[in-house]
C-alpha positions in Angstrom: 53.9 46.5 -31.1 55.1 46.4 -34.7 52.4 46.2 -37.4 53.9 43.0 -38.8 53.1 41.0 -35.6 49.9 39.1 -35.0 48.2 40.1 -31.8 45.9 38.0 -29.6 42.3 39.3 -29.7 39.5 38.2 -27.4 36.4 37.2 -29.3 34.0 36.1 -26.5 32.5 38.3 -23.8 33.2 35.7 -21.1 35.4 32.7 -20.7 34.0 29.3 -21.7 33.9 26.6 -19.0 37.1 24.6 -18.9 39.3 27.3 -20.4 42.6 28.5 -19.0 43.3 32.3 -19.1 46.4 33.2 -21.0 47.3 35.4 -18.0 47.8 32.1 -16.1 50.7 31.5 -18.6 52.2 34.9 -17.7 51.1 36.6 -20.9 49.6 40.1 -20.9 47.1 41.9 -23.1 49.9 43.0 -25.4 51.1 39.4 -26.1 51.5 38.3 -29.7 50.8 35.0 -31.3 54.6 34.4 -31.3 54.7 34.9 -27.5 51.9 32.4 -27.1 53.6 29.8 -29.3 56.9 30.3 -27.5 55.2 29.8 -24.1 53.3 26.7 -25.3 56.5 25.1 -26.6 57.8 25.0 -23.1 54.6 23.7 -21.4 51.9 21.2 -22.0 48.4 22.8 -21.8 45.6 20.3 -22.2 42.7 22.9 -21.8 41.6 25.4 -24.3 43.0 28.9 -23.7 40.9 32.0 -23.0 42.2 35.6 -23.5 41.8 38.0 -20.7 
């Protein structure tokens, strides 16, 4: 990953109830914020997202 990209970082030790893991969107641990925005622009996600 380039140092000019924003990376997704987990901040909670466990997923909160009702969240959807970003892995369900096909994103891995090395995904960037841009990857997430691109994926969300092609889908409608009504639930909060959880990293992991």
